[in-house]
N, C-alpha and C positions, 0 to 999 in steps of 0.2 A: 493515780494514773488518770489523766483526763481523756475523755473521748469526745470527738466532734459530734455535732448535731446530725451530720449526714450519716455517720456510722451508726448512731443510735437509731435513726429513722430507718436505715436499710436493714438493721437487725430486726426491728419490729415488723417490717414488711416481709422479710424472709421467714420469720416465725409464723406470721399469718398465713403465708403461702404453704408452708409445710404442714400446718394444721388444717387448713381449709381444703387443699387439693385431695388428700386421702378421703375426706368426707364427701366431696363433690363428685369425684370420679365414679364411684359405684352408683350413685343416684343418676348421674347423667347417662351412664352406659346401660344400666339395667331397668330404667323406669318404664320403658316401652316393651319390655320382654314379658312373656307369659311363662311362668314356671310350672313344672309338673306339680300335681296335687301333693305328692310326697314331699317335695322341697318346700312348698308353701306350708304344709302342716308342720314340718320340722322347724322352719323359721318362726312359727308361731310360739314355740317354746323358748326361744332365745331371751325375750325380756324377763320371763320368770326365772330362768337360770341365772341371768346376770343379777337380778335383784336378790336372789338367794345367796349368791356368792358375795354380794356386798353386805348382806345382813348377818350371815352366819357367824363371822368373827365377833360382831358386836353382841350377839345373843348368847353365844356359848363360851366365849373366852373372857375371863376376868382376871386381872393381874398376871397375865401371861400364861395362864393354864386353864384347862377345861373346867368349867364350873356349873354344876347343877344344884348349888346350894340355894337356900331360901333368900340369901343376901343378893343374889343375882336378879335384881329387880327388872332388868330388861328382858331376861328369859321368861320370867313368870308373867310379866305384863304382855308379852307377845301372844299368850294363849287367848285371852278374850279379844284381842285385836284380830287375831287370825279367824276366830269364830265370826266376828262381825263382818270381816272381809268376805268370808265364804258365803254367808247368808245374804248379805245385802248387795254385794258386788259394787259398793259405793266407795269411790276413792276418798271423798271428803268425809264420809261417815267413818271410814277406817282411820283416817288421820285424826279426826276429832276424838274417837275412842282411845287411840293411843295417847293423845295428849292428856285426856281426862284420867286414864289409868295411871300414867306416870306421875301426874300431879298428885293424885290420891295416894300413890305409893310413897312419894316423897313426904307428903303431909303426915302419913301414919308413922313413917320412920323417924320423923323429926320430933315426935311427941315424947 
């Protein structure tokens, strides 16, 4: 089935609009508003909650089931990474620690 260039272009523009508008509207409507302290405090937890929701399956689930075994390198590697993150509060230090720990774990397991 052949599609014309106009249909493809309009599809891309439409997809851009439905992706961009929901992101733009809250920023445009709420950027000049002052929120109560309770709302501001509650919103400060949203990034950590989202990150936790993204990381939890990778850390705790292996081969479709919950895994706390020694073979779950991601779970055990997250412990020193978490400690570095809490102590230093450094994004790049945390990322570097994670890369070093995973590389070391893979090196040890490949021996």
